[in-house]
Backbone as JSON Lines, residues from 0, in Angstrom:
{"i":0,"aa":"M","n":[0.84,-1.18,0.0],"ca":[0.0,0.0,0.0],"c":[0.89,1.24,0.0]}
{"i":1,"aa":"G","n":[0.45,2.26,-0.67],"ca":[1.16,3.54,-0.7],"c":[0.34,4.59,0.02]}
{"i":2,"aa":"G","n":[0.56,5.85,-0.32],"ca":[-0.24,6.95,0.22],"c":[-0.1,7.14,1.71]}
{"i":3,"aa":"G","n":[1.08,6.83,2.28],"ca":[1.28,7.01,3.71],"c":[0.8,5.85,4.55]}
{"i":4,"aa":"Y","n":[0.32,4.78,3.92],"ca":[-0.16,3.61,4.65],"c":[1.0,2.67,4.98]}
{"i":5,"aa":"A","n":[0.76,1.77,5.94],"ca":[1.68,0.67,6.2],"c":[1.76,-0.18,4.92]}
{"i":6,"aa":"P","n":[2.86,-0.91,4.71],"ca":[3.04,-1.61,3.43],"c":[1.98,-2.66,3.1]}
{"i":7,"aa":"L","n":[1.42,-3.34,4.1],"ca":[0.47,-4.41,3.84],"c":[-0.77,-4.26,4.7]}
{"i":8,"aa":"A","n":[-1.89,-4.77,4.16],"ca":[-3.14,-4.81,4.91],"c":[-3.97,-5.96,4.36]}
{"i":9,"aa":"W","n":[-4.88,-6.48,5.15],"ca":[-5.82,-7.46,4.64],"c":[-7.14,-6.77,4.36]}
{"i":10,"aa":"E","n":[-7.9,-7.31,3.41],"ca":[-9.18,-6.73,3.03],"c":[-10.18,-7.84,2.8]}
{"i":11,"aa":"G","n":[-11.41,-7.61,3.19],"ca":[-12.5,-8.55,2.95],"c":[-13.73,-7.79,2.53]}
{"i":12,"aa":"G","n":[-14.62,-8.48,1.84],"ca":[-15.84,-7.81,1.4],"c":[-16.83,-8.77,0.81]}
{"i":13,"aa":"G","n":[-17.98,-8.24,0.43],"ca":[-19.03,-9.02,-0.18],"c":[-19.92,-8.11,-0.99]}
{"i":14,"aa":"G","n":[-20.79,-8.71,-1.78],"ca":[-21.66,-7.89,-2.59],"c":[-22.72,-8.67,-3.33]}
{"i":15,"aa":"L","n":[-23.47,-7.95,-4.12],"ca":[-24.56,-8.48,-4.94],"c":[-24.37,-7.96,-6.35]}
{"i":16,"aa":"R","n":[-24.55,-8.82,-7.35],"ca":[-24.4,-8.43,-8.75],"c":[-25.59,-8.96,-9.54]}
{"i":17,"aa":"I","n":[-26.14,-8.12,-10.42],"ca":[-27.23,-8.51,-11.32],"c":[-26.73,-8.28,-12.75]}
{"i":18,"aa":"D","n":[-26.81,-9.31,-13.58],"ca":[-26.44,-9.23,-14.99],"c":[-27.59,-9.8,-15.81]}
{"i":19,"aa":"S","n":[-28.42,-8.94,-16.35],"ca":[-29.5,-9.4,-17.22],"c":[-29.22,-8.87,-18.63]}
{"i":20,"aa":"R","n":[-30.13,-9.13,-19.53],"ca":[-29.91,-8.76,-20.93],"c":[-29.65,-7.27,-21.12]}
{"i":21,"aa":"H","n":[-30.45,-6.42,-20.46],"ca":[-30.29,-4.97,-20.64],"c":[-30.01,-4.21,-19.35]}
{"i":22,"aa":"F","n":[-29.81,-4.92,-18.24],"ca":[-29.64,-4.25,-16.96],"c":[-28.47,-4.88,-16.2]}
{"i":23,"aa":"L","n":[-27.53,-4.06,-15.78],"ca":[-26.41,-4.49,-14.94],"c":[-26.44,-3.67,-13.66]}
{"i":24,"aa":"A","n":[-26.16,-4.3,-12.55],"ca":[-26.12,-3.58,-11.28],"c":[-25.21,-4.32,-10.31]}
{"i":25,"aa":"F","n":[-24.6,-3.57,-9.4],"ca":[-23.83,-4.2,-8.34],"c":[-23.91,-3.33,-7.1]}
{"i":26,"aa":"A","n":[-23.76,-3.97,-5.97],"ca":[-23.61,-3.3,-4.68],"c":[-22.61,-4.12,-3.9]}
{"i":27,"aa":"E","n":[-21.61,-3.46,-3.32],"ca":[-20.59,-4.19,-2.59],"c":[-20.06,-3.35,-1.43]}
{"i":28,"aa":"G","n":[-19.51,-4.03,-0.46],"ca":[-18.89,-3.38,0.68],"c":[-17.58,-4.05,1.01]}
{"i":29,"aa":"S","n":[-16.65,-3.29,1.58],"ca":[-15.36,-3.87,1.95],"c":[-14.8,-3.17,3.19]}
{"i":30,"aa":"Y","n":[-13.87,-3.86,3.82],"ca":[-13.2,-3.36,5.03],"c":[-11.75,-3.8,4.95]}
{"i":31,"aa":"D","n":[-10.82,-2.9,5.29],"ca":[-9.42,-3.31,5.41],"c":[-8.82,-2.72,6.67]}
{"i":32,"aa":"N","n":[-7.72,-3.33,7.12],"ca":[-7.08,-2.87,8.35],"c":[-5.86,-2.0,8.07]}
{"i":33,"aa":"G","n":[-5.85,-1.33,6.93],"ca":[-4.74,-0.44,6.6],"c":[-4.68,0.73,7.57]}
{"i":34,"aa":"H","n":[-3.49,1.08,8.0],"ca":[-3.34,2.24,8.89],"c":[-2.21,3.12,8.39]}
{"i":35,"aa":"K","n":[-2.28,4.39,8.73],"ca":[-1.31,5.39,8.28],"c":[-0.03,5.31,9.1]}
{"i":36,"aa":"T","n":[1.11,5.35,8.4],"ca":[2.41,5.37,9.07],"c":[3.23,6.6,8.69]}
{"i":37,"aa":"N","n":[2.73,7.37,7.69],"ca":[3.47,8.54,7.22],"c":[2.47,9.59,6.77]}
{"i":38,"aa":"D","n":[1.79,10.22,7.73],"ca":[0.76,11.21,7.38],"c":[0.88,12.51,8.17]}
{"i":39,"aa":"D","n":[2.05,12.81,8.7],"ca":[2.29,14.04,9.48],"c":[1.41,14.14,10.72]}
{"i":40,"aa":"D","n":[0.85,13.02,11.18],"ca":[0.01,13.0,12.39],"c":[0.33,11.73,13.18]}
{"i":41,"aa":"Q","n":[1.6,11.56,13.51],"ca":[2.04,10.33,14.17],"c":[2.26,10.59,15.66]}
{"i":42,"aa":"P","n":[2.18,9.6,16.52],"ca":[1.98,8.2,16.19],"c":[0.5,7.92,15.86]}
{"i":43,"aa":"N","n":[0.3,6.98,14.97],"ca":[-1.03,6.62,14.49],"c":[-1.08,5.1,14.33]}
{"i":44,"aa":"P","n":[-1.01,4.34,15.44],"ca":[-0.79,2.9,15.36],"c":[-1.96,2.07,14.84]}
{"i":45,"aa":"K","n":[-3.16,2.6,14.88],"ca":[-4.32,1.81,14.46],"c":[-5.07,2.54,13.36]}
{"i":46,"aa":"G","n":[-5.82,1.77,12.58],"ca":[-6.64,2.38,11.55],"c":[-7.33,1.34,10.69]}
{"i":47,"aa":"H","n":[-8.29,1.8,9.89],"ca":[-8.98,0.94,8.95],"c":[-9.7,1.8,7.91]}
{"i":48,"aa":"D","n":[-10.04,1.15,6.81],"ca":[-10.84,1.78,5.75],"c":[-12.12,0.98,5.58]}
{"i":49,"aa":"R","n":[-13.21,1.68,5.35],"ca":[-14.49,1.05,5.02],"c":[-14.97,1.65,3.71]}
{"i":50,"aa":"E","n":[-15.61,0.83,2.88],"ca":[-16.1,1.33,1.59],"c":[-17.4,0.64,1.2]}
{"i":51,"aa":"L","n":[-18.3,1.41,0.63],"ca":[-19.52,0.92,0.0],"c":[-19.54,1.45,-1.43]}
{"i":52,"aa":"A","n":[-19.99,0.64,-2.36],"ca":[-20.09,1.08,-3.76],"c":[-21.29,0.42,-4.39]}
{"i":53,"aa":"A","n":[-21.99,1.16,-5.25],"ca":[-23.14,0.62,-5.98],"c":[-23.29,1.39,-7.29]}
{"i":54,"aa":"A","n":[-23.76,0.69,-8.31],"ca":[-23.99,1.34,-9.61],"c":[-24.99,0.52,-10.41]}
{"i":55,"aa":"T","n":[-25.68,1.19,-11.32],"ca":[-26.57,0.52,-12.27],"c":[-26.2,0.99,-13.67]}
{"i":56,"aa":"Y","n":[-26.34,0.08,-14.63],"ca":[-25.98,0.36,-16.02],"c":[-27.06,-0.19,-16.94]}
{"i":57,"aa":"F","n":[-27.24,0.46,-18.06],"ca":[-28.11,-0.05,-19.12],"c":[-27.21,-0.63,-20.2]}
{"i":58,"aa":"R","n":[-27.5,-1.88,-20.6],"ca":[-26.7,-2.52,-21.66],"c":[-27.47,-2.4,-22.98]}
{"i":59,"aa":"F","n":[-26.78,-1.83,-23.97],"ca":[-27.37,-1.67,-25.29],"c":[-27.25,-2.97,-26.09]}
{"i":60,"aa":"S","n":[-27.97,-3.07,-27.18],"ca":[-27.94,-4.27,-28.01],"c":[-26.54,-4.56,-28.54]}
{"i":61,"aa":"S","n":[-25.72,-3.53,-28.69],"ca":[-24.35,-3.7,-29.2],"c":[-23.42,-4.35,-28.17]}
{"i":62,"aa":"G","n":[-23.86,-4.47,-26.91],"ca":[-23.01,-5.01,-25.85],"c":[-22.38,-3.95,-24.98]}
{"i":63,"aa":"W","n":[-22.36,-2.71,-25.43],"ca":[-21.83,-1.6,-24.62],"c":[-22.84,-1.3,-23.51]}
{"i":64,"aa":"F","n":[-22.35,-0.79,-22.38],"ca":[-23.25,-0.39,-21.3],"c":[-22.8,0.95,-20.72]}
{"i":65,"aa":"A","n":[-23.77,1.69,-20.15],"ca":[-23.49,3.0,-19.55],"c":[-24.41,3.18,-18.35]}
{"i":66,"aa":"G","n":[-23.91,3.91,-17.34],"ca":[-24.73,4.11,-16.16],"c":[-24.06,5.01,-15.14]}
{"i":67,"aa":"M","n":[-24.6,4.95,-13.93],"ca":[-24.11,5.81,-12.84],"c":[-24.24,5.09,-11.51]}
{"i":68,"aa":"G","n":[-23.56,5.65,-10.52],"ca":[-23.6,5.04,-9.2],"c":[-23.08,5.98,-8.14]}
{"i":69,"aa":"A","n":[-22.73,5.42,-7.0],"ca":[-22.2,6.2,-5.88],"c":[-21.24,5.33,-5.09]}
{"i":70,"aa":"R","n":[-20.27,5.98,-4.46],"ca":[-19.29,5.3,-3.61],"c":[-19.19,6.08,-2.3]}
{"i":71,"aa":"W","n":[-18.99,5.36,-1.21],"ca":[-18.74,5.95,0.09],"c":[-17.5,5.29,0.66]}
{"i":72,"aa":"S","n":[-16.61,6.09,1.21],"ca":[-15.45,5.52,1.87],"c":[-15.12,6.34,3.1]}
{"i":73,"aa":"Q","n":[-14.49,5.68,4.05],"ca":[-14.1,6.35,5.29],"c":[-12.78,5.77,5.78]}
{"i":74,"aa":"L","n":[-11.83,6.64,6.04],"ca":[-10.56,6.28,6.67],"c":[-10.68,6.67,8.14]}
{"i":75,"aa":"S","n":[-10.46,5.73,9.03],"ca":[-10.45,5.99,10.47],"c":[-9.07,5.62,11.0]}
{"i":76,"aa":"T","n":[-8.46,6.54,11.73],"ca":[-7.17,6.29,12.34],"c":[-7.28,6.54,13.84]}
{"i":77,"aa":"T","n":[-6.19,6.35,14.55],"ca":[-6.16,6.63,15.98],"c":[-6.48,8.1,16.24]}
{"i":78,"aa":"N","n":[-6.04,8.99,15.33],"ca":[-6.12,10.43,15.58],"c":[-7.22,11.18,14.83]}
{"i":79,"aa":"Y","n":[-7.77,10.61,13.76],"ca":[-8.76,11.34,12.99],"c":[-9.56,10.38,12.1]}
{"i":80,"aa":"T","n":[-10.67,10.9,11.55],"ca":[-11.53,10.17,10.61],"c":[-11.87,11.12,9.49]}
{"i":81,"aa":"K","n":[-11.84,10.6,8.22],"ca":[-12.27,11.42,7.09],"c":[-12.82,10.51,6.0]}
{"i":82,"aa":"G","n":[-13.64,11.07,5.14],"ca":[-14.24,10.29,4.05],"c":[-15.35,11.08,3.39]}
{"i":83,"aa":"G","n":[-16.17,10.41,2.59],"ca":[-17.27,11.08,1.93],"c":[-17.95,10.22,0.89]}
{"i":84,"aa":"W","n":[-19.06,10.77,0.37],"ca":[-19.82,10.16,-0.72],"c":[-19.32,10.74,-2.03]}
{"i":85,"aa":"R","n":[-19.23,9.87,-3.06],"ca":[-18.77,10.32,-4.37],"c":[-19.66,9.73,-5.46]}
{"i":86,"aa":"P","n":[-20.3,10.57,-6.28],"ca":[-21.06,10.04,-7.42],"c":[-20.11,9.54,-8.5]}
{"i":87,"aa":"T","n":[-20.58,8.59,-9.31],"ca":[-19.79,8.03,-10.4],"c":[-20.63,7.95,-11.67]}
{"i":88,"aa":"F","n":[-19.98,7.97,-12.81],"ca":[-20.65,7.68,-14.07],"c":[-19.65,6.99,-14.99]}
{"i":89,"aa":"G","n":[-20.15,6.16,-15.89],"ca":[-19.22,5.46,-16.77],"c":[-19.89,4.4,-17.59]}
{"i":90,"aa":"G","n":[-19.08,3.46,-18.08],"ca":[-19.6,2.4,-18.93],"c":[-18.52,1.42,-19.29]}
{"i":91,"aa":"G","n":[-18.84,0.57,-20.25],"ca":[-17.88,-0.43,-20.67],"c":[-18.47,-1.39,-21.67]}
{"i":92,"aa":"K","n":[-17.84,-2.56,-21.8],"ca":[-18.29,-3.56,-22.78],"c":[-17.83,-4.94,-22.34]}
{"i":93,"aa":"D","n":[-18.68,-5.93,-22.63],"ca":[-18.32,-7.33,-22.46],"c":[-17.77,-7.84,-23.78]}
{"i":94,"aa":"Y","n":[-16.74,-8.66,-23.68],"ca":[-16.14,-9.25,-24.88],"c":[-16.17,-10.76,-24.73]}
{"i":95,"aa":"F","n":[-16.7,-11.45,-25.74],"ca":[-16.74,-12.91,-25.77],"c":[-16.08,-13.39,-27.05]}
{"i":96,"aa":"H","n":[-15.14,-14.29,-26.9],"ca":[-14.51,-14.92,-28.07],"c":[-15.04,-16.34,-28.15]}
{"i":97,"aa":"K","n":[-15.49,-16.75,-29.32],"ca":[-16.09,-18.07,-29.47],"c":[-15.34,-18.89,-30.5]}
{"i":98,"aa":"K","n":[-15.18,-20.17,-30.18],"ca":[-14.69,-21.14,-31.15],"c":[-15.9,-21.84,-31.73]}
{"i":99,"aa":"C","n":[-15.97,-21.91,-33.03],"ca":[-17.14,-22.52,-33.65],"c":[-16.73,-23.76,-34.44]}
{"i":100,"aa":"A","n":[-17.38,-24.84,-34.1],"ca":[-17.26,-26.04,-34.92],"c":[-18.34,-25.94,-36.01]}
{"i":101,"aa":"I","n":[-18.56,-27.02,-36.72],"ca":[-19.54,-26.97,-37.8],"c":[-20.92,-26.58,-37.3]}
{"i":102,"aa":"E","n":[-21.34,-27.11,-36.14],"ca":[-22.69,-26.84,-35.66],"c":[-22.74,-26.08,-34.34]}
{"i":103,"aa":"D","n":[-21.69,-26.14,-33.54],"ca":[-21.75,-25.55,-32.2],"c":[-20.72,-24.44,-32.03]}
{"i":104,"aa":"C","n":[-21.11,-23.39,-31.29],"ca":[-20.18,-22.34,-30.9],"c":[-20.01,-22.39,-29.39]}
{"i":105,"aa":"I","n":[-18.78,-22.42,-28.94],"ca":[-18.47,-22.47,-27.52],"c":[-17.59,-21.28,-27.17]}
{"i":106,"aa":"S","n":[-17.99,-20.54,-26.13],"ca":[-17.19,-19.41,-25.68],"c":[-15.96,-19.92,-24.96]}
{"i":107,"aa":"D","n":[-14.76,-19.57,-25.46],"ca":[-13.53,-20.02,-24.81],"c":[-12.82,-18.9,-24.04]}
{"i":108,"aa":"F","n":[-13.29,-17.67,-24.17],"ca":[-12.67,-16.56,-23.48],"c":[-13.69,-15.43,-23.36]}
{"i":109,"aa":"S","n":[-13.73,-14.79,-22.21],"ca":[-14.59,-13.61,-22.06],"c":[-13.95,-12.67,-21.04]}
{"i":110,"aa":"M","n":[-14.3,-11.41,-21.15],"ca":[-13.83,-10.4,-20.21],"c":[-14.79,-9.22,-20.23]}
{"i":111,"aa":"R","n":[-14.75,-8.44,-19.19],"ca":[-15.52,-7.18,-19.13],"c":[-14.55,-6.07,-18.81]}
{"i":112,"aa":"L","n":[-14.61,-5.0,-19.6],"ca":[-13.81,-3.8,-19.36],"c":[-14.77,-2.69,-19.02]}
{"i":113,"aa":"G","n":[-14.53,-2.02,-17.9],"ca":[-15.38,-0.91,-17.48],"c":[-14.54,0.26,-17.0]}
{"i":114,"aa":"V","n":[-15.02,1.47,-17.25],"ca":[-14.36,2.69,-16.78],"c":[-15.42,3.58,-16.16]}
{"i":115,"aa":"D","n":[-15.24,3.93,-14.91],"ca":[-16.11,4.88,-14.23],"c":[-15.29,6.08,-13.82]}
{"i":116,"aa":"Y","n":[-15.91,7.25,-13.87],"ca":[-15.25,8.45,-13.37],"c":[-15.83,8.75,-11.99]}
{"i":117,"aa":"V","n":[-14.96,8.86,-11.0],"ca":[-15.35,9.13,-9.62],"c":[-15.23,10.63,-9.39]}
{"i":118,"aa":"L","n":[-16.35,11.27,-9.03],"ca":[-16.38,12.71,-8.76],"c":[-16.1,12.97,-7.27]}
{"i":119,"aa":"P","n":[-15.69,14.2,-6.89],"ca":[-15.34,14.46,-5.49],"c":[-16.51,14.37,-4.52]}
{"i":120,"aa":"G","n":[-17.72,14.69,-4.95],"ca":[-18.89,14.59,-4.07],"c":[-18.74,15.39,-2.8]}
{"i":121,"aa":"T","n":[-18.95,14.74,-1.64],"ca":[-18.88,15.42,-0.35],"c":[-17.48,15.39,0.27]}
{"i":122,"aa":"D","n":[-16.5,14.93,-0.48],"ca":[-15.13,14.85,0.03],"c":[-14.49,16.24,-0.01]}
{"i":123,"aa":"H","n":[-14.8,17.06,0.98],"ca":[-14.23,18.41,1.05],"c":[-12.81,18.4,1.62]}
{"i":124,"aa":"S","n":[-12.42,17.3,2.28],"ca":[-11.09,17.23,2.86],"c":[-10.01,17.14,1.8]}
{"i":125,"aa":"N","n":[-10.23,16.33,0.74],"ca":[-9.21,16.12,-0.28],"c":[-9.72,16.24,-1.72]}
{"i":126,"aa":"A","n":[-11.04,16.21,-1.95],"ca":[-11.65,16.3,-3.29],"c":[-11.07,15.26,-4.25]}
{"i":127,"aa":"V","n":[-10.97,14.02,-3.79],"ca":[-10.43,12.93,-4.61],"c":[-11.35,12.71,-5.81]}
{"i":128,"aa":"Q","n":[-10.75,12.62,-7.03],"ca":[-11.53,12.36,-8.23],"c":[-10.64,11.78,-9.32]}
{"i":129,"aa":"G","n":[-11.25,11.0,-10.23],"ca":[-10.5,10.45,-11.35],"c":[-11.11,9.17,-11.87]}
{"i":130,"aa":"P","n":[-10.47,8.57,-12.9],"ca":[-11.01,7.36,-13.51],"c":[-10.68,6.1,-12.69]}
{"i":131,"aa":"L","n":[-11.63,5.18,-12.71],"ca":[-11.49,3.88,-12.07],"c":[-11.74,2.82,-13.14]}
{"i":132,"aa":"V","n":[-10.71,2.07,-13.49],"ca":[-10.77,1.09,-14.57],"c":[-10.85,-0.31,-13.96]}
{"i":133,"aa":"S","n":[-11.8,-1.12,-14.44],"ca":[-11.96,-2.49,-13.94],"c":[-11.96,-3.46,-15.1]}
{"i":134,"aa":"V","n":[-11.26,-4.58,-14.93],"ca":[-11.24,-5.65,-15.92],"c":[-11.58,-6.95,-15.19]}
{"i":135,"aa":"Y","n":[-12.59,-7.67,-15.69],"ca":[-13.01,-8.94,-15.13],"c":[-12.63,-10.07,-16.08]}
{"i":136,"aa":"F","n":[-12.15,-11.18,-15.52],"ca":[-11.91,-12.4,-16.28],"c":[-12.56,-13.56,-15.53]}
{"i":137,"aa":"P","n":[-13.48,-14.32,-16.08],"ca":[-14.23,-14.03,-17.28],"c":[-15.24,-12.93,-17.01]}
{"i":138,"aa":"S","n":[-16.01,-12.55,-18.02],"ca":[-17.05,-11.55,-17.85],"c":[-18.06,-12.04,-16.82]}
{"i":139,"aa":"P","n":[-18.56,-11.17,-15.93],"ca":[-19.61,-11.6,-15.0],"c":[-20.89,-12.06,-15.7]}
{"i":140,"aa":"S","n":[-21.05,-11.74,-16.98],"ca":[-22.21,-12.23,-17.73],"c":[-22.06,-13.7,-18.09]}
{"i":141,"aa":"A","n":[-20.84,-14.24,-18.01],"ca":[-20.61,-15.65,-18.3],"c":[-21.07,-16.48,-17.11]}
{"i":142,"aa":"K","n":[-21.46,-17.7,-17.39],"ca":[-21.84,-18.6,-16.31],"c":[-20.56,-19.09,-15.65]}
{"i":143,"aa":"G","n":[-20.57,-19.13,-14.36],"ca":[-19.38,-19.58,-13.63],"c":[-19.43,-19.11,-12.2]}
{"i":144,"aa":"H","n":[-18.47,-19.58,-11.42],"ca":[-18.44,-19.24,-10.0],"c":[-17.22,-18.41,-9.61]}
{"i":145,"aa":"I","n":[-16.11,-18.57,-10.3],"ca":[-14.88,-17.89,-9.91],"c":[-14.55,-16.82,-10.94]}
{"i":146,"aa":"F","n":[-14.29,-15.61,-10.44],"ca":[-13.98,-14.46,-11.29],"c":[-12.77,-13.74,-10.71]}
{"i":147,"aa":"F","n":[-11.99,-13.15,-11.58],"ca":[-10.85,-12.35,-11.19],"c":[-11.1,-10.92,-11.65]}
{"i":148,"aa":"R","n":[-10.88,-9.96,-10.77],"ca":[-11.06,-8.55,-11.12],"c":[-9.78,-7.79,-10.83]}
{"i":149,"aa":"E","n":[-9.34,-7.03,-11.8],"ca":[-8.21,-6.11,-11.61],"c":[-8.76,-4.7,-11.7]}
{"i":150,"aa":"T","n":[-8.47,-3.88,-10.69],"ca":[-8.97,-2.51,-10.63],"c":[-7.79,-1.56,-10.55]}
{"i":151,"aa":"L","n":[-7.84,-0.51,-11.34],"ca":[-6.81,0.53,-11.32],"c":[-7.5,1.88,-11.19]}
{"i":152,"aa":"G","n":[-7.15,2.63,-10.16],"ca":[-7.68,3.97,-9.96],"c":[-6.56,4.99,-10.12]}
{"i":153,"aa":"I","n":[-6.84,6.06,-10.85],"ca":[-5.87,7.15,-11.03],"c":[-6.58,8.42,-10.56]}
{"i":154,"aa":"Y","n":[-6.19,8.91,-9.4],"ca":[-6.93,9.98,-8.75],"c":[-6.1,11.25,-8.57]}
{"i":155,"aa":"E","n":[-6.78,12.39,-8.74],"ca":[-6.22,13.69,-8.42],"c":[-6.84,14.12,-7.09]}
{"i":156,"aa":"F","n":[-6.05,14.81,-6.26],"ca":[-6.56,15.28,-4.97],"c":[-5.74,16.48,-4.52]}
{"i":157,"aa":"H","n":[-6.25,17.2,-3.52],"ca":[-5.47,18.3,-2.94],"c":[-5.11,17.94,-1.5]}
{"i":158,"aa":"D","n":[-4.17,18.7,-0.94],"ca":[-3.78,18.48,0.45],"c":[-5.02,18.51,1.34]}
{"i":159,"aa":"T","n":[-4.95,17.8,2.45],"ca":[-6.09,17.73,3.37],"c":[-6.38,19.1,3.96]}
{"i":160,"aa":"V","n":[-7.65,19.51,3.86],"ca":[-8.1,20.75,4.48],"c":[-8.24,20.49,5.97]}
{"i":161,"aa":"T","n":[-7.42,21.16,6.77],"ca":[-7.38,20.89,8.21],"c":[-8.19,21.89,9.04]}
{"i":162,"aa":"E","n":[-8.32,23.13,8.55],"ca":[-9.08,24.15,9.29],"c":[-9.96,24.91,8.29]}
{"i":163,"aa":"P","n":[-11.18,24.4,7.99],"ca":[-12.03,25.05,6.99],"c":[-12.34,26.52,7.29]}
{"i":164,"aa":"S","n":[-12.31,26.93,8.56],"ca":[-12.6,28.32,8.9],"c":[-11.43,29.26,8.61]}
{"i":165,"aa":"N","n":[-10.22,28.72,8.42],"ca":[-9.05,29.51,8.08],"c":[-8.94,29.58,6.56]}
{"i":166,"aa":"L","n":[-9.5,30.63,5.96],"ca":[-9.61,30.73,4.51],"c":[-8.24,30.78,3.81]}
{"i":167,"aa":"T","n":[-7.26,31.44,4.41],"ca":[-5.93,31.51,3.8],"c":[-5.28,30.13,3.75]}
{"i":168,"aa":"L","n":[-5.3,29.42,4.87],"ca":[-4.73,28.07,4.93],"c":[-5.49,27.13,3.99]}
{"i":169,"aa":"T","n":[-6.8,27.2,3.99],"ca":[-7.62,26.34,3.11],"c":[-7.28,26.59,1.66]}
{"i":170,"aa":"S","n":[-7.11,27.85,1.27],"ca":[-6.75,28.18,-0.12],"c":[-5.39,27.58,-0.48]}
{"i":171,"aa":"Q","n":[-4.43,27.64,0.43],"ca":[-3.11,27.04,0.17],"c":[-3.21,25.52,0.03]}
{"i":172,"aa":"Q","n":[-3.99,24.89,0.91],"ca":[-4.11,23.44,0.87],"c":[-4.82,22.97,-0.4]}
{"i":173,"aa":"I","n":[-5.86,23.68,-0.82],"ca":[-6.58,23.32,-2.05],"c":[-5.68,23.53,-3.27]}
{"i":174,"aa":"G","n":[-4.76,24.5,-3.2],"ca":[-3.85,24.77,-4.31],"c":[-2.74,23.73,-4.48]}
{"i":175,"aa":"Q","n":[-2.51,22.92,-3.46],"ca":[-1.48,21.88,-3.54],"c":[-2.11,20.59,-4.04]}
{"i":176,"aa":"R","n":[-2.08,20.38,-5.36],"ca":[-2.72,19.21,-5.98],"c":[-1.7,18.14,-6.3]}
{"i":177,"aa":"S","n":[-2.11,16.89,-6.21],"ca":[-1.26,15.73,-6.49],"c":[-2.06,14.69,-7.24]}
{"i":178,"aa":"V","n":[-1.35,13.72,-7.81],"ca":[-1.97,12.58,-8.49],"c":[-1.42,11.31,-7.87]}
{"i":179,"aa":"T","n":[-2.28,10.35,-7.64],"ca":[-1.87,9.05,-7.12],"c":[-2.61,7.95,-7.86]}
{"i":180,"aa":"S","n":[-2.16,6.75,-7.7],"ca":[-2.86,5.62,-8.31],"c":[-2.85,4.46,-7.33]}
{"i":181,"aa":"F","n":[-3.77,3.53,-7.56],"ca":[-3.77,2.31,-6.76],"c":[-4.22,1.17,-7.65]}
{"i":182,"aa":"G","n":[-3.79,0.0,-7.31],"ca":[-4.21,-1.2,-8.01],"c":[-4.73,-2.21,-7.01]}
{"i":183,"aa":"E","n":[-5.74,-2.96,-7.42],"ca":[-6.33,-3.95,-6.54],"c":[-6.63,-5.21,-7.35]}
{"i":184,"aa":"L","n":[-6.2,-6.35,-6.84],"ca":[-6.48,-7.63,-7.47],"c":[-7.45,-8.38,-6.58]}
{"i":185,"aa":"T","n":[-8.58,-8.82,-7.15],"ca":[-9.63,-9.44,-6.36],"c":[-10.03,-10.77,-6.96]}
{"i":186,"aa":"L","n":[-10.08,-11.8,-6.16],"ca":[-10.59,-13.09,-6.56],"c":[-11.98,-13.22,-5.95]}
{"i":187,"aa":"M","n":[-12.99,-13.46,-6.79],"ca":[-14.38,-13.47,-6.33],"c":[-15.0,-14.85,-6.57]}
{"i":188,"aa":"Y","n":[-15.88,-15.25,-5.66],"ca":[-16.64,-16.48,-5.82],"c":[-18.12,-16.13,-5.83]}
{"i":189,"aa":"R","n":[-18.84,-16.59,-6.86],"ca":[-20.28,-16.33,-6.98],"c":[-21.03,-17.59,-6.56]}
{"i":190,"aa":"F","n":[-21.99,-17.43,-5.66],"ca":[-22.82,-18.55,-5.19],"c":[-23.93,-18.85,-6.18]}
């Protein structure tokens, strides 16, 4: 883990996914025990992150889909808590490759590529925003129980606003913008 966190953390979560002909939806939640070790507010020996995410998409006849959703996250440490709600919008496409014999076609490979843009929403502390790219193998539209998801987020943010009533300090903190990224590999089992 980067971003001032300890190098390793464990994460667990669960969710619900709907994949029909013209409607896609998911809702999921996760928790990790990541804590800050380099955030200018030490000592900070304990911490965790919580996240909720949900979105709905309309799938067109071409296989492309588009929709919107919302995400909530909260970082809690020994010394402080921050987080917020963030609206999202985006879309993607399922890809199926089929091998065809004389009479039968069998799908031998599938994947789903999706890109959502995460807006800052109520995150006044850092105004985190940027694209969130997800790739599933196989596509969740395929029948099966085990799926692999790779997620890459590339976010822009400003320094943490520490005293909103101090307009000069807040202006300086908002003016200090940075870019970060994260990657997440997830193995999922569908019941």
